[in-house]
Every structure is written in structure tokens, then in C-alpha cells.
C-alpha positions as CSV (number, residue, x, y, z in Angstrom):
1,X,-21.7,34.8,22.9
2,X,-25.4,35.1,22.3
3,X,-27.7,32.0,22.2
4,X,-28.5,32.6,18.6
5,X,-24.8,32.6,17.5
6,X,-23.6,29.4,16.1
7,X,-20.9,27.3,17.7
8,X,-19.5,26.5,14.3
9,X,-19.7,29.7,12.2
10,X,-17.0,28.7,9.7
11,X,-18.5,25.3,9.0
12,X,-22.0,26.9,8.8
13,X,-20.7,29.4,6.2
14,X,-19.1,26.6,4.2
15,X,-22.3,24.6,4.3
16,X,-24.3,27.7,3.1
17,X,-21.8,28.2,0.3
18,X,-22.0,24.6,-0.8
19,X,-25.8,24.7,-0.7
20,X,-25.9,27.8,-2.9
21,X,-23.4,26.3,-5.3
22,X,-25.5,23.1,-5.7
23,X,-28.7,25.1,-6.1
24,X,-27.1,27.4,-8.8
25,X,-25.7,24.5,-10.8
26,X,-27.5,22.8,-13.7
27,X,-25.4,19.7,-13.3
28,X,-26.8,16.5,-12.1
29,X,-25.7,15.5,-8.6
30,X,-23.1,12.8,-9.7
31,X,-21.5,15.1,-12.2
32,X,-21.4,18.0,-9.7
33,X,-19.6,15.7,-7.2
34,X,-17.0,14.7,-9.8
35,X,-16.5,18.4,-10.8
36,X,-16.0,19.3,-7.2
37,X,-13.3,16.6,-6.8
38,X,-11.6,17.9,-10.0
39,X,-11.6,21.4,-8.5
40,X,-10.0,20.1,-5.3
41,X,-7.3,18.6,-7.4
42,X,-6.8,21.8,-9.3
43,X,-6.3,23.9,-6.2
44,X,-4.1,21.2,-4.4
45,X,-6.6,21.0,-1.6
46,X,-5.6,19.3,1.7
47,X,-6.9,15.9,2.6
48,X,-9.5,17.2,4.9
49,X,-11.2,18.9,2.0
50,X,-11.6,15.6,0.2
51,X,-13.3,13.9,3.1
52,X,-16.8,15.5,2.9
53,X,-16.7,15.6,-0.9
54,X,-15.8,11.9,-1.3
55,X,-18.5,11.0,1.3
56,X,-21.2,12.8,-0.7
57,X,-19.8,11.4,-4.0
58,X,-20.0,7.9,-2.5
59,X,-23.5,8.4,-1.3
60,X,-24.4,9.4,-4.9
61,X,-22.9,6.2,-6.2
62,X,-19.6,7.6,-7.5
63,X,-17.0,4.8,-7.4
64,X,-13.3,4.7,-7.2
65,X,-13.0,4.1,-11.0
66,X,-14.8,7.4,-11.6
67,X,-12.6,9.3,-9.2
68,X,-9.5,7.8,-11.0
69,X,-11.1,8.9,-14.3
70,X,-11.3,12.5,-12.9
71,X,-7.6,12.3,-11.9
72,X,-6.7,11.1,-15.4
73,X,-8.9,13.8,-17.1
74,X,-7.3,16.7,-15.2
75,X,-3.7,15.5,-15.2
76,X,-2.8,17.1,-18.5
77,X,-4.2,20.4,-17.3
78,X,-3.0,20.5,-13.6
79,X,0.1,18.5,-14.0
80,X,1.4,15.3,-12.5
81,X,2.5,16.9,-9.2
82,X,-1.0,18.0,-8.4
83,X,-2.5,14.6,-9.4
84,X,0.1,12.8,-7.2
85,X,-0.6,15.2,-4.3
86,X,-4.4,14.6,-4.8
87,X,-3.9,10.9,-4.8
88,X,-2.0,11.1,-1.5
89,X,-4.6,13.5,0.0
90,X,-7.5,11.2,-1.1
91,X,-5.7,8.2,0.6
92,X,-5.3,10.3,3.8
93,X,-8.9,11.3,3.7
94,X,-10.0,7.7,3.4
95,X,-7.7,6.7,6.2
96,X,-9.4,9.3,8.4
97,X,-12.8,8.1,7.4
98,X,-11.9,4.5,8.3
99,X,-10.5,5.6,11.7
100,X,-13.6,7.6,12.5
101,X,-15.8,4.6,11.5
102,X,-13.8,2.3,13.7
103,X,-14.1,4.7,16.7
104,X,-17.8,4.9,16.1
105,X,-18.0,1.1,16.3
106,X,-16.4,1.1,19.7
């Protein structure tokens, strides 16, 4: 592997795609974060996908009530099964975040 090659090419690609998406959007940062959470619900994303998006949303001041509002807003469109799955995945993502924070404190 050359020295210029990244050790994390997939993560780098995802970061580039996210940056391009943010730059192309006319939405304010908070709205964009909520829309991204809604999209994760719609595609039945795994818990690990929620982790960075919830972290960014939290940094932007998005609270749990707003996330619940997103879940309620998309429920009639994506269905209760997707919303239930998303709720479980969000809980798992938060558990991982707590465990990582606890490990960092040690």
C-alpha cells in the first residue's frame, strides 16, 4: 500500500459524500440533520448508521423531542415496522455511544 493511500478508504468516501451533500443542500444545519435521520428511518438503516448522525444532530442542538417528532412525522409514510425498527436502532446507537464514553473515561 502506498503512503498516500488512506487506511480508511470507505470511511473517507462516506465523509466526502456527506460533505458534498451538506454543501449542495440549501437546508439549515438542524433541518438537514433531522432530514438525514428521517432518511435513515426510511431505509431501515442499522444502528451504526444512526450513531454519527445523532452525534452531529446533538451538537447542533437537536433534542430527543425533535427526533421523536421526526419518527411521528414519517410513520404514516414508512410504516410502523420501520419506525419501531428505527427506535430500537437509535437505542442501540445510544448504548454504543455511552459504552464508548465510559471506555474513554477509564
